[in-house]
LUMFITOR-617205 format. One record per atom (N, C-alpha, C, O): atom name; x, y, z; residue number from 1. Coordinates in Angstrom, 1 decimal. Atoms other than C-alpha are relative to their C-alpha. Layout:
! LUMFITOR-617205
atomo:CA | px:X | py:Y | pz:Z | num:NUM .
...
//
This chain:
! LUMFITOR-617205
atomo:N | px:-1.4 | py:-0.3 | pz:-0.3 | num:1 .
atomo:CA | px:-47.6 | py:0.2 | pz:4.0 | num:1 .
atomo:C | px:0.2 | py:0.2 | pz:1.5 | num:1 .
atomo:O | px:-0.6 | py:1.0 | pz:2.1 | num:1 .
atomo:N | px:-0.2 | py:-0.1 | pz:-1.4 | num:2 .
atomo:CA | px:-46.2 | py:-0.1 | pz:7.5 | num:2 .
atomo:C | px:0.9 | py:1.2 | pz:0.2 | num:2 .
atomo:O | px:1.9 | py:1.4 | pz:-0.5 | num:2 .
atomo:N | px:-0.8 | py:-1.1 | pz:-0.4 | num:3 .
atomo:CA | px:-44.9 | py:3.0 | pz:9.1 | num:3 .
atomo:C | px:1.3 | py:-0.4 | pz:0.7 | num:3 .
atomo:O | px:1.2 | py:-1.2 | pz:1.7 | num:3 .
atomo:N | px:-1.3 | py:0.4 | pz:-0.6 | num:4 .
atomo:CA | px:-41.2 | py:2.7 | pz:10.0 | num:4 .
atomo:C | px:0.2 | py:0.9 | pz:1.2 | num:4 .
atomo:O | px:-0.1 | py:2.1 | pz:1.2 | num:4 .
atomo:N | px:-0.4 | py:-0.7 | pz:-1.2 | num:5 .
atomo:CA | px:-40.0 | py:3.7 | pz:13.4 | num:5 .
atomo:C | px:1.5 | py:0.0 | pz:0.2 | num:5 .
atomo:O | px:2.1 | py:-1.0 | pz:0.0 | num:5 .
atomo:N | px:-1.4 | py:-0.1 | pz:-0.2 | num:6 .
atomo:CA | px:-36.5 | py:4.9 | pz:14.1 | num:6 .
atomo:C | px:0.3 | py:0.4 | pz:1.4 | num:6 .
atomo:O | px:-0.4 | py:1.2 | pz:2.1 | num:6 .
atomo:N | px:-0.4 | py:-0.3 | pz:-1.4 | num:7 .
atomo:CA | px:-34.7 | py:5.0 | pz:17.4 | num:7 .
atomo:C | px:0.6 | py:1.4 | pz:0.1 | num:7 .
atomo:O | px:1.0 | py:2.0 | pz:-0.9 | num:7 .
atomo:N | px:-0.6 | py:-1.3 | pz:-0.2 | num:8 .
atomo:CA | px:-33.4 | py:8.2 | pz:18.9 | num:8 .
atomo:C | px:1.5 | py:0.0 | pz:-0.4 | num:8 .
atomo:O | px:2.0 | py:1.0 | pz:-1.0 | num:8 .
atomo:N | px:-1.5 | py:0.1 | pz:0.4 | num:9 .
atomo:CA | px:-29.8 | py:7.0 | pz:18.4 | num:9 .
atomo:C | px:0.2 | py:0.0 | pz:-1.5 | num:9 .
atomo:O | px:1.1 | py:0.6 | pz:-2.0 | num:9 .
atomo:N | px:-0.1 | py:0.0 | pz:1.5 | num:10 .
atomo:CA | px:-30.4 | py:6.3 | pz:14.7 | num:10 .
atomo:C | px:-0.2 | py:1.4 | pz:-0.5 | num:10 .
atomo:O | px:0.6 | py:1.8 | pz:-1.4 | num:10 .
atomo:N | px:0.3 | py:-1.4 | pz:0.5 | num:11 .
atomo:CA | px:-31.8 | py:9.8 | pz:14.2 | num:11 .
atomo:C | px:1.2 | py:0.9 | pz:0.3 | num:11 .
atomo:O | px:1.6 | py:1.7 | pz:-0.6 | num:11 .
atomo:N | px:-1.2 | py:-0.8 | pz:-0.3 | num:12 .
atomo:CA | px:-28.8 | py:11.4 | pz:16.0 | num:12 .
atomo:C | px:1.2 | py:-0.4 | pz:-0.9 | num:12 .
atomo:O | px:2.0 | py:0.5 | pz:-1.3 | num:12 .
atomo:N | px:-1.0 | py:0.4 | pz:0.9 | num:13 .
atomo:CA | px:-26.4 | py:9.3 | pz:13.9 | num:13 .
atomo:C | px:-0.2 | py:0.5 | pz:-1.4 | num:13 .
atomo:O | px:0.8 | py:0.9 | pz:-2.1 | num:13 .
atomo:N | px:0.3 | py:-0.5 | pz:1.4 | num:14 .
atomo:CA | px:-28.1 | py:10.3 | pz:10.7 | num:14 .
atomo:C | px:0.3 | py:1.5 | pz:0.0 | num:14 .
atomo:O | px:0.8 | py:2.0 | pz:-1.0 | num:14 .
atomo:N | px:-0.3 | py:-1.5 | pz:-0.1 | num:15 .
atomo:CA | px:-27.9 | py:14.0 | pz:11.8 | num:15 .
atomo:C | px:1.5 | py:0.2 | pz:0.0 | num:15 .
atomo:O | px:2.0 | py:1.1 | pz:-0.6 | num:15 .
atomo:N | px:-1.4 | py:-0.2 | pz:0.0 | num:16 .
atomo:CA | px:-24.2 | py:13.6 | pz:12.6 | num:16 .
atomo:C | px:0.6 | py:-0.3 | pz:-1.3 | num:16 .
atomo:O | px:1.6 | py:0.4 | pz:-1.7 | num:16 .
atomo:N | px:-0.5 | py:0.3 | pz:1.3 | num:17 .
atomo:CA | px:-23.6 | py:12.1 | pz:9.2 | num:17 .
atomo:C | px:0.0 | py:1.3 | pz:-0.9 | num:17 .
atomo:O | px:0.9 | py:1.5 | pz:-1.7 | num:17 .
atomo:N | px:0.1 | py:-1.2 | pz:0.8 | num:18 .
atomo:CA | px:-24.8 | py:15.3 | pz:7.7 | num:18 .
atomo:C | px:0.7 | py:1.2 | pz:0.5 | num:18 .
atomo:O | px:1.5 | py:1.9 | pz:-0.2 | num:18 .
atomo:N | px:-0.6 | py:-1.2 | pz:-0.6 | num:19 .
atomo:CA | px:-23.6 | py:17.9 | pz:10.2 | num:19 .
atomo:C | px:1.5 | py:-0.1 | pz:0.2 | num:19 .
atomo:O | px:2.3 | py:0.8 | pz:-0.1 | num:19 .
atomo:N | px:-1.4 | py:0.2 | pz:-0.4 | num:20 .
atomo:CA | px:-20.2 | py:16.5 | pz:11.3 | num:20 .
atomo:C | px:0.9 | py:-0.5 | pz:-1.1 | num:20 .
atomo:O | px:2.0 | py:-0.1 | pz:-1.3 | num:20 .
atomo:N | px:-0.8 | py:0.6 | pz:1.0 | num:21 .
atomo:CA | px:-19.1 | py:14.4 | pz:8.4 | num:21 .
atomo:C | px:-0.1 | py:0.7 | pz:-1.4 | num:21 .
atomo:O | px:0.7 | py:0.4 | pz:-2.3 | num:21 .
atomo:N | px:0.1 | py:-0.8 | pz:1.2 | num:22 .
atomo:CA | px:-20.3 | py:16.8 | pz:5.7 | num:22 .
atomo:C | px:-0.6 | py:-0.7 | pz:-1.2 | num:22 .
atomo:O | px:-0.5 | py:-0.3 | pz:-2.3 | num:22 .
atomo:N | px:0.7 | py:0.7 | pz:1.1 | num:23 .
atomo:CA | px:-22.3 | py:14.3 | pz:3.7 | num:23 .
atomo:C | px:-1.2 | py:0.8 | pz:-0.4 | num:23 .
atomo:O | px:-1.9 | py:1.3 | pz:0.5 | num:23 .
atomo:N | px:1.2 | py:-0.7 | pz:0.5 | num:24 .
atomo:CA | px:-25.0 | py:15.9 | pz:1.5 | num:24 .
atomo:C | px:-1.2 | py:-0.7 | pz:0.5 | num:24 .
atomo:O | px:-1.3 | py:-1.9 | pz:0.7 | num:24 .
atomo:N | px:1.2 | py:0.5 | pz:-0.5 | num:25 .
atomo:CA | px:-28.5 | py:15.5 | pz:2.8 | num:25 .
atomo:C | px:-0.6 | py:-1.0 | pz:-1.0 | num:25 .
atomo:O | px:-1.1 | py:-2.1 | pz:-0.6 | num:25 .
atomo:N | px:0.5 | py:0.9 | pz:1.0 | num:26 .
atomo:CA | px:-29.6 | py:13.9 | pz:-0.5 | num:26 .
atomo:C | px:0.7 | py:-1.3 | pz:0.0 | num:26 .
atomo:O | px:0.1 | py:-2.4 | pz:-0.1 | num:26 .
atomo:N | px:-0.8 | py:1.2 | pz:0.0 | num:27 .
atomo:CA | px:-26.8 | py:11.4 | pz:-0.4 | num:27 .
atomo:C | px:-0.2 | py:-0.8 | pz:1.3 | num:27 .
atomo:O | px:-0.4 | py:-2.1 | pz:1.2 | num:27 .
atomo:N | px:0.3 | py:0.7 | pz:-1.3 | num:28 .
atomo:CA | px:-27.3 | py:10.5 | pz:3.3 | num:28 .
atomo:C | px:-1.4 | py:-0.6 | pz:0.0 | num:28 .
atomo:O | px:-1.5 | py:-1.7 | pz:0.5 | num:28 .
atomo:N | px:1.4 | py:0.5 | pz:0.0 | num:29 .
atomo:CA | px:-31.0 | py:10.1 | pz:2.7 | num:29 .
atomo:C | px:-0.1 | py:-1.3 | pz:-0.9 | num:29 .
atomo:O | px:-0.7 | py:-2.2 | pz:-0.5 | num:29 .
atomo:N | px:-0.1 | py:1.2 | pz:0.9 | num:30 .
atomo:CA | px:-30.3 | py:7.7 | pz:-0.2 | num:30 .
atomo:C | px:0.7 | py:-1.2 | pz:0.7 | num:30 .
atomo:O | px:0.2 | py:-2.3 | pz:0.7 | num:30 .
atomo:N | px:-0.7 | py:1.1 | pz:-0.6 | num:31 .
atomo:CA | px:-27.8 | py:5.7 | pz:1.8 | num:31 .
atomo:C | px:-0.8 | py:-0.6 | pz:1.2 | num:31 .
atomo:O | px:-0.7 | py:-1.8 | pz:1.4 | num:31 .
atomo:N | px:0.8 | py:0.5 | pz:-1.1 | num:32 .
atomo:CA | px:-30.1 | py:5.4 | pz:4.8 | num:32 .
atomo:C | px:-1.4 | py:-0.4 | pz:-0.4 | num:32 .
atomo:O | px:-2.2 | py:-0.8 | pz:0.5 | num:32 .
atomo:N | px:1.3 | py:0.4 | pz:0.5 | num:33 .
atomo:CA | px:-33.2 | py:4.7 | pz:2.7 | num:33 .
atomo:C | px:-1.1 | py:0.9 | pz:0.7 | num:33 .
atomo:O | px:-2.1 | py:0.3 | pz:1.2 | num:33 .
atomo:N | px:1.0 | py:-0.9 | pz:-0.6 | num:34 .
atomo:CA | px:-35.0 | py:7.8 | pz:4.0 | num:34 .
atomo:C | px:-0.4 | py:1.1 | pz:-1.1 | num:34 .
atomo:O | px:0.2 | py:1.2 | pz:-2.1 | num:34 .
atomo:N | px:0.4 | py:-1.2 | pz:0.8 | num:35 .
atomo:CA | px:-36.9 | py:10.7 | pz:2.4 | num:35 .
atomo:C | px:0.8 | py:1.2 | pz:0.4 | num:35 .
atomo:O | px:1.2 | py:1.3 | pz:1.6 | num:35 .
atomo:N | px:-0.8 | py:-1.1 | pz:-0.3 | num:36 .
atomo:CA | px:-34.9 | py:13.8 | pz:2.1 | num:36 .
atomo:C | px:-0.7 | py:1.0 | pz:1.0 | num:36 .
atomo:O | px:0.0 | py:1.5 | pz:1.9 | num:36 .
atomo:N | px:0.7 | py:-0.9 | pz:-0.9 | num:37 .
atomo:CA | px:-37.6 | py:15.8 | pz:3.9 | num:37 .
atomo:C | px:0.1 | py:-0.5 | pz:1.4 | num:37 .
atomo:O | px:0.1 | py:0.4 | pz:2.3 | num:37 .
atomo:N | px:-0.1 | py:0.5 | pz:-1.4 | num:38 .
atomo:CA | px:-37.4 | py:13.5 | pz:6.9 | num:38 .
atomo:C | px:1.3 | py:0.3 | pz:0.6 | num:38 .
atomo:O | px:1.4 | py:0.8 | pz:1.7 | num:38 .
atomo:N | px:-1.3 | py:-0.3 | pz:-0.5 | num:39 .
atomo:CA | px:-33.7 | py:13.9 | pz:7.2 | num:39 .
atomo:C | px:0.2 | py:1.4 | pz:0.3 | num:39 .
atomo:O | px:0.9 | py:1.8 | pz:1.3 | num:39 .
atomo:N | px:-0.1 | py:-1.4 | pz:-0.2 | num:40 .
atomo:CA | px:-33.9 | py:17.6 | pz:6.8 | num:40 .
atomo:C | px:-0.7 | py:0.5 | pz:1.3 | num:40 .
atomo:O | px:-0.2 | py:1.3 | pz:2.0 | num:40 .
atomo:N | px:0.7 | py:-0.3 | pz:-1.3 | num:41 .
atomo:CA | px:-36.5 | py:17.8 | pz:9.6 | num:41 .
atomo:C | px:0.7 | py:-0.4 | pz:1.2 | num:41 .
atomo:O | px:0.8 | py:0.3 | pz:2.2 | num:41 .
atomo:N | px:-0.8 | py:0.5 | pz:-1.2 | num:42 .
atomo:CA | px:-34.3 | py:15.7 | pz:11.9 | num:42 .
atomo:C | px:1.1 | py:1.0 | pz:0.2 | num:42 .
atomo:O | px:1.4 | py:1.3 | pz:1.4 | num:42 .
atomo:N | px:-1.1 | py:-0.9 | pz:-0.1 | num:43 .
atomo:CA | px:-31.4 | py:18.0 | pz:11.2 | num:43 .
atomo:C | px:-0.5 | py:1.3 | pz:0.6 | num:43 .
atomo:O | px:0.2 | py:1.9 | pz:1.5 | num:43 .
atomo:N | px:0.6 | py:-1.3 | pz:-0.5 | num:44 .
atomo:CA | px:-33.6 | py:21.1 | pz:11.9 | num:44 .
atomo:C | px:-0.3 | py:-0.2 | pz:1.5 | num:44 .
atomo:O | px:0.0 | py:0.7 | pz:2.3 | num:44 .
atomo:N | px:0.4 | py:0.2 | pz:-1.4 | num:45 .
atomo:CA | px:-35.0 | py:19.6 | pz:15.1 | num:45 .
atomo:C | px:1.2 | py:-0.1 | pz:0.9 | num:45 .
atomo:O | px:1.2 | py:0.4 | pz:2.1 | num:45 .
atomo:N | px:-1.2 | py:0.2 | pz:-0.8 | num:46 .
atomo:CA | px:-31.5 | py:18.6 | pz:16.4 | num:46 .
atomo:C | px:0.7 | py:1.4 | pz:0.1 | num:46 .
atomo:O | px:1.3 | py:1.6 | pz:1.2 | num:46 .
atomo:N | px:-0.7 | py:-1.3 | pz:-0.1 | num:47 .
atomo:CA | px:-30.2 | py:22.1 | pz:15.6 | num:47 .
atomo:C | px:-0.7 | py:1.0 | pz:1.0 | num:47 .
atomo:O | px:-0.1 | py:1.7 | pz:1.7 | num:47 .
atomo:N | px:0.8 | py:-0.9 | pz:-0.9 | num:48 .
atomo:CA | px:-33.1 | py:23.9 | pz:17.5 | num:48 .
atomo:C | px:0.2 | py:-0.4 | pz:1.4 | num:48 .
atomo:O | px:0.5 | py:0.5 | pz:2.3 | num:48 .
atomo:N | px:-0.1 | py:0.5 | pz:-1.4 | num:49 .
atomo:CA | px:-33.0 | py:21.8 | pz:20.6 | num:49 .
atomo:C | px:0.6 | py:-1.3 | pz:0.1 | num:49 .
atomo:O | px:-0.1 | py:-2.4 | pz:0.1 | num:49 .
atomo:N | px:-0.8 | py:1.3 | pz:0.0 | num:50 .
atomo:CA | px:-30.3 | py:19.1 | pz:20.7 | num:50 .
atomo:C | px:-0.4 | py:-0.9 | pz:1.2 | num:50 .
atomo:O | px:-0.4 | py:-2.1 | pz:1.0 | num:50 .
atomo:N | px:0.3 | py:0.8 | pz:-1.2 | num:51 .
atomo:CA | px:-31.2 | py:17.9 | pz:24.2 | num:51 .
atomo:C | px:-1.4 | py:-0.6 | pz:-0.1 | num:51 .
atomo:O | px:-1.6 | py:-1.8 | pz:0.3 | num:51 .
atomo:N | px:1.4 | py:0.5 | pz:0.0 | num:52 .
atomo:CA | px:-34.9 | py:17.6 | pz:23.7 | num:52 .
atomo:C | px:-0.5 | py:-0.5 | pz:-1.3 | num:52 .
atomo:O | px:-1.7 | py:-0.8 | pz:-1.5 | num:52 .
atomo:N | px:0.4 | py:0.5 | pz:1.3 | num:53 .
atomo:CA | px:-34.9 | py:16.5 | pz:20.1 | num:53 .
atomo:C | px:-0.4 | py:-1.4 | pz:0.0 | num:53 .
atomo:O | px:0.2 | py:-2.2 | pz:0.8 | num:53 .
atomo:N | px:0.4 | py:1.4 | pz:0.1 | num:54 .
atomo:CA | px:-36.7 | py:13.3 | pz:19.2 | num:54 .
atomo:C | px:-0.5 | py:-0.6 | pz:1.3 | num:54 .
atomo:O | px:0.1 | py:-1.6 | pz:1.7 | num:54 .
atomo:N | px:0.5 | py:0.6 | pz:-1.3 | num:55 .
atomo:CA | px:-38.7 | py:12.7 | pz:22.4 | num:55 .
atomo:C | px:-0.5 | py:-1.4 | pz:-0.1 | num:55 .
atomo:O | px:-0.1 | py:-2.3 | pz:0.7 | num:55 .
atomo:N | px:0.5 | py:1.4 | pz:0.3 | num:56 .
atomo:CA | px:-40.5 | py:9.6 | pz:21.0 | num:56 .
atomo:C | px:-0.8 | py:-0.7 | pz:1.1 | num:56 .
atomo:O | px:-0.9 | py:-0.2 | pz:2.2 | num:56 .
atomo:N | px:0.8 | py:0.8 | pz:-0.9 | num:57 .
atomo:CA | px:-42.7 | py:7.0 | pz:22.6 | num:57 .
atomo:C | px:-1.0 | py:0.7 | pz:0.8 | num:57 .
atomo:O | px:-1.1 | py:0.5 | pz:2.1 | num:57 .
atomo:N | px:1.1 | py:-0.7 | pz:-0.8 | num:58 .
atomo:CA | px:-45.5 | py:9.3 | pz:23.6 | num:58 .
atomo:C | px:0.4 | py:1.1 | pz:0.9 | num:58 .
atomo:O | px:-0.4 | py:1.8 | pz:1.5 | num:58 .
atomo:N | px:-0.5 | py:-1.1 | pz:-0.8 | num:59 .
atomo:CA | px:-43.3 | py:11.8 | pz:25.3 | num:59 .
atomo:C | px:-0.2 | py:1.3 | pz:-0.8 | num:59 .
atomo:O | px:0.1 | py:1.4 | pz:-2.0 | num:59 .
atomo:N | px:0.2 | py:-1.3 | pz:0.6 | num:60 .
atomo:CA | px:-44.2 | py:15.4 | pz:24.5 | num:60 .
atomo:C | px:1.0 | py:1.0 | pz:0.4 | num:60 .
atomo:O | px:1.5 | py:1.0 | pz:1.5 | num:60 .
atomo:N | px:-0.8 | py:-1.1 | pz:-0.3 | num:61 .
atomo:CA | px:-42.2 | py:18.5 | pz:24.3 | num:61 .
atomo:C | px:-0.8 | py:0.9 | pz:1.0 | num:61 .
atomo:O | px:-2.0 | py:0.7 | pz:1.0 | num:61 .
atomo:N | px:0.7 | py:-0.8 | pz:-0.9 | num:62 .
atomo:CA | px:-43.1 | py:21.1 | pz:26.9 | num:62 .
atomo:C | px:-1.0 | py:0.9 | pz:-0.7 | num:62 .
atomo:O | px:-2.1 | py:1.0 | pz:-0.1 | num:62 .
atomo:N | px:1.0 | py:-0.8 | pz:0.7 | num:63 .
atomo:CA | px:-44.8 | py:23.3 | pz:24.3 | num:63 .
atomo:C | px:-1.2 | py:-0.8 | pz:-0.4 | num:63 .
atomo:O | px:-2.3 | py:-0.3 | pz:-0.3 | num:63 .
atomo:N | px:1.1 | py:0.8 | pz:0.5 | num:64 .
atomo:CA | px:-46.9 | py:20.5 | pz:23.0 | num:64 .
atomo:C | px:-0.9 | py:-0.4 | pz:1.2 | num:64 .
atomo:O | px:-2.1 | py:-0.5 | pz:1.1 | num:64 .
atomo:N | px:0.7 | py:0.4 | pz:-1.2 | num:65 .
atomo:CA | px:-47.9 | py:19.4 | pz:26.5 | num:65 .
atomo:C | px:-0.9 | py:1.2 | pz:0.5 | num:65 .
atomo:O | px:-2.0 | py:1.1 | pz:0.9 | num:65 .
atomo:N | px:0.7 | py:-1.2 | pz:-0.4 | num:66 .
atomo:CA | px:-48.9 | py:23.0 | pz:27.3 | num:66 .
atomo:C | px:-1.2 | py:0.3 | pz:-0.9 | num:66 .
atomo:O | px:-2.3 | py:0.6 | pz:-0.5 | num:66 .
atomo:N | px:1.1 | py:-0.2 | pz:1.0 | num:67 .
atomo:CA | px:-51.0 | py:23.3 | pz:24.1 | num:67 .
atomo:C | px:-1.1 | py:-1.0 | pz:0.3 | num:67 .
atomo:O | px:-2.3 | py:-0.7 | pz:0.2 | num:67 .
atomo:N | px:1.0 | py:1.0 | pz:-0.3 | num:68 .
atomo:CA | px:-52.8 | py:20.0 | pz:24.9 | num:68 .
atomo:C | px:-0.8 | py:0.4 | pz:1.3 | num:68 .
atomo:O | px:-2.0 | py:0.2 | pz:1.3 | num:68 .
atomo:N | px:0.7 | py:-0.4 | pz:-1.2 | num:69 .
atomo:CA | px:-53.6 | py:21.2 | pz:28.4 | num:69 .
atomo:C | px:-0.9 | py:1.2 | pz:-0.2 | num:69 .
atomo:O | px:-2.0 | py:1.3 | pz:0.3 | num:69 .
atomo:N | px:0.9 | py:-1.1 | pz:0.3 | num:70 .
atomo:CA | px:-54.9 | py:24.5 | pz:27.1 | num:70 .
atomo:C | px:-1.2 | py:-0.3 | pz:-0.8 | num:70 .
atomo:O | px:-2.3 | py:0.2 | pz:-0.6 | num:70 .
atomo:N | px:1.2 | py:0.5 | pz:0.8 | num:71 .
atomo:CA | px:-57.1 | py:22.8 | pz:24.5 | num:71 .
atomo:C | px:-1.0 | py:-0.7 | pz:0.9 | num:71 .
atomo:O | px:-2.2 | py:-0.5 | pz:0.7 | num:71 .
atomo:N | px:0.9 | py:0.7 | pz:-0.9 | num:72 .
atomo:CA | px:-58.5 | py:20.6 | pz:27.3 | num:72 .
atomo:C | px:-0.8 | py:1.0 | pz:0.8 | num:72 .
atomo:O | px:-2.0 | py:0.9 | pz:1.0 | num:72 .
atomo:N | px:0.6 | py:-1.0 | pz:-0.8 | num:73 .
atomo:CA | px:-59.2 | py:23.7 | pz:29.4 | num:73 .
atomo:C | px:-1.1 | py:0.8 | pz:-0.8 | num:73 .
atomo:O | px:-2.1 | py:1.1 | pz:-0.3 | num:73 .
atomo:N | px:1.0 | py:-0.7 | pz:0.9 | num:74 .
atomo:CA | px:-60.9 | py:25.5 | pz:26.4 | num:74 .
atomo:C | px:-1.3 | py:-0.8 | pz:-0.2 | num:74 .
atomo:O | px:-2.4 | py:-0.3 | pz:-0.1 | num:74 .
atomo:N | px:1.2 | py:0.9 | pz:0.1 | num:75 .
atomo:CA | px:-63.2 | py:22.5 | pz:25.9 | num:75 .
atomo:C | px:-0.8 | py:0.0 | pz:1.2 | num:75 .
atomo:O | px:-2.1 | py:0.1 | pz:1.1 | num:75 .
atomo:N | px:0.7 | py:0.0 | pz:-1.3 | num:76 .
atomo:CA | px:-64.1 | py:22.5 | pz:29.6 | num:76 .
atomo:C | px:-0.8 | py:1.3 | pz:0.1 | num:76 .
atomo:O | px:-2.0 | py:1.3 | pz:0.5 | num:76 .
atomo:N | px:0.6 | py:-1.3 | pz:-0.2 | num:77 .
atomo:CA | px:-64.8 | py:26.2 | pz:29.6 | num:77 .
atomo:C | px:-1.2 | py:0.2 | pz:-1.0 | num:77 .
atomo:O | px:-2.2 | py:0.8 | pz:-0.7 | num:77 .
atomo:N | px:1.1 | py:-0.1 | pz:1.0 | num:78 .
atomo:CA | px:-67.0 | py:26.0 | pz:26.4 | num:78 .
atomo:C | px:-1.2 | py:-0.8 | pz:0.5 | num:78 .
atomo:O | px:-2.3 | py:-0.4 | pz:0.4 | num:78 .
atomo:N | px:1.1 | py:0.8 | pz:-0.6 | num:79 .
atomo:CA | px:-69.1 | py:23.2 | pz:28.1 | num:79 .
atomo:C | px:-0.6 | py:0.8 | pz:1.1 | num:79 .
atomo:O | px:-1.9 | py:0.8 | pz:1.2 | num:79 .
atomo:N | px:0.5 | py:-0.8 | pz:-1.1 | num:80 .
atomo:CA | px:-69.5 | py:25.4 | pz:31.2 | num:80 .
atomo:C | px:-0.8 | py:1.1 | pz:-0.6 | num:80 .
atomo:O | px:-1.9 | py:1.4 | pz:-0.1 | num:80 .
atomo:N | px:0.7 | py:-1.1 | pz:0.6 | num:81 .
atomo:CA | px:-70.5 | py:28.3 | pz:29.0 | num:81 .
atomo:C | px:-1.4 | py:-0.4 | pz:-0.6 | num:81 .
atomo:O | px:-2.4 | py:0.3 | pz:-0.4 | num:81 .
atomo:N | px:1.2 | py:0.5 | pz:0.5 | num:82 .
atomo:CA | px:-73.1 | py:26.3 | pz:27.2 | num:82 .
atomo:C | px:-1.0 | py:-0.4 | pz:1.0 | num:82 .
atomo:O | px:-2.2 | py:-0.1 | pz:0.8 | num:82 .
atomo:N | px:0.9 | py:0.3 | pz:-1.1 | num:83 .
atomo:CA | px:-74.6 | py:25.1 | pz:30.4 | num:83 .
atomo:C | px:-0.6 | py:1.3 | pz:0.6 | num:83 .
atomo:O | px:-1.8 | py:1.3 | pz:0.9 | num:83 .
atomo:N | px:0.5 | py:-1.2 | pz:-0.5 | num:84 .
atomo:CA | px:-74.9 | py:28.6 | pz:31.7 | num:84 .
atomo:C | px:-0.9 | py:0.7 | pz:-1.0 | num:84 .
atomo:O | px:-1.9 | py:1.3 | pz:-0.5 | num:84 .
atomo:N | px:0.9 | py:-0.6 | pz:0.9 | num:85 .
atomo:CA | px:-76.5 | py:29.8 | pz:28.5 | num:85 .
atomo:C | px:-1.4 | py:-0.7 | pz:0.1 | num:85 .
atomo:O | px:-2.4 | py:0.0 | pz:0.0 | num:85 .
atomo:N | px:1.2 | py:0.8 | pz:-0.1 | num:86 .
atomo:CA | px:-79.1 | py:27.0 | pz:28.8 | num:86 .
atomo:C | px:-0.8 | py:0.4 | pz:1.3 | num:86 .
atomo:O | px:-2.0 | py:0.5 | pz:1.3 | num:86 .
atomo:N | px:0.7 | py:-0.4 | pz:-1.3 | num:87 .
atomo:CA | px:-79.8 | py:27.9 | pz:32.4 | num:87 .
atomo:C | px:-0.6 | py:1.4 | pz:0.0 | num:87 .
atomo:O | px:-1.7 | py:1.6 | pz:0.5 | num:87 .
atomo:N | px:0.5 | py:-1.4 | pz:0.2 | num:88 .
atomo:CA | px:-80.2 | py:31.6 | pz:31.6 | num:88 .
atomo:C | px:-1.2 | py:0.0 | pz:-0.8 | num:88 .
atomo:O | px:-2.2 | py:0.7 | pz:-0.5 | num:88 .
atomo:N | px:1.1 | py:0.0 | pz:0.8 | num:89 .
atomo:CA | px:-82.6 | py:30.8 | pz:28.9 | num:89 .
atomo:C | px:-1.2 | py:-0.7 | pz:0.7 | num:89 .
atomo:O | px:-2.3 | py:-0.2 | pz:0.6 | num:89 .
atomo:N | px:1.1 | py:0.7 | pz:-0.8 | num:90 .
atomo:CA | px:-84.6 | py:28.4 | pz:31.2 | num:90 .
atomo:C | px:-0.6 | py:1.0 | pz:1.0 | num:90 .
atomo:O | px:-1.8 | py:1.1 | pz:1.1 | num:90 .
atomo:N | px:0.5 | py:-0.9 | pz:-1.1 | num:91 .
atomo:CA | px:-84.9 | py:31.0 | pz:34.0 | num:91 .
atomo:C | px:-0.7 | py:1.3 | pz:-0.7 | num:91 .
atomo:O | px:-1.6 | py:1.8 | pz:-0.1 | num:91 .
atomo:N | px:0.7 | py:-1.1 | pz:0.7 | num:92 .
atomo:CA | px:-85.8 | py:33.8 | pz:31.5 | num:92 .
atomo:C | px:-1.4 | py:-0.5 | pz:-0.5 | num:92 .
atomo:O | px:-2.3 | py:0.3 | pz:-0.4 | num:92 .
atomo:N | px:1.4 | py:0.5 | pz:0.4 | num:93 .
atomo:CA | px:-88.7 | py:31.6 | pz:30.2 | num:93 .
atomo:C | px:-0.9 | py:-0.1 | pz:1.3 | num:93 .
atomo:O | px:-2.1 | py:0.2 | pz:1.2 | num:93 .
atomo:N | px:0.8 | py:0.2 | pz:-1.2 | num:94 .
atomo:CA | px:-89.8 | py:30.9 | pz:33.8 | num:94 .
atomo:C | px:-0.5 | py:1.3 | pz:0.5 | num:94 .
atomo:O | px:-1.6 | py:1.4 | pz:1.1 | num:94 .
atomo:N | px:0.3 | py:-1.3 | pz:-0.5 | num:95 .
atomo:CA | px:-89.8 | py:34.6 | pz:34.7 | num:95 .
atomo:C | px:-1.2 | py:0.6 | pz:-0.8 | num:95 .
atomo:O | px:-1.9 | py:1.5 | pz:-0.2 | num:95 .
atomo:N | px:1.1 | py:-0.6 | pz:0.8 | num:96 .
atomo:CA | px:-92.3 | py:35.5 | pz:31.9 | num:96 .
atomo:C | px:-1.3 | py:-0.8 | pz:0.1 | num:96 .
atomo:O | px:-2.3 | py:-0.5 | pz:-0.5 | num:96 .
//
């Protein structure tokens, strides 16, 4: 099954259908051939941050970008820690 992709404009129009026109989520989802959970998530995302909702095409929200950067830094720090542990063990062996 091929994953469908929706444009930002389509998502905003679907959200407007529910919020401004008062159509029930279930009915709008049936009309647009969507799962109700998808449409509910779109409505929730648009309500939380209307300007930054639906970034799409590889664009990340600020929080997601920060989390990715922090994960990258954690991986780097773990690698440095492991190198230092090995060096300490090596020099401890040499001293005895």
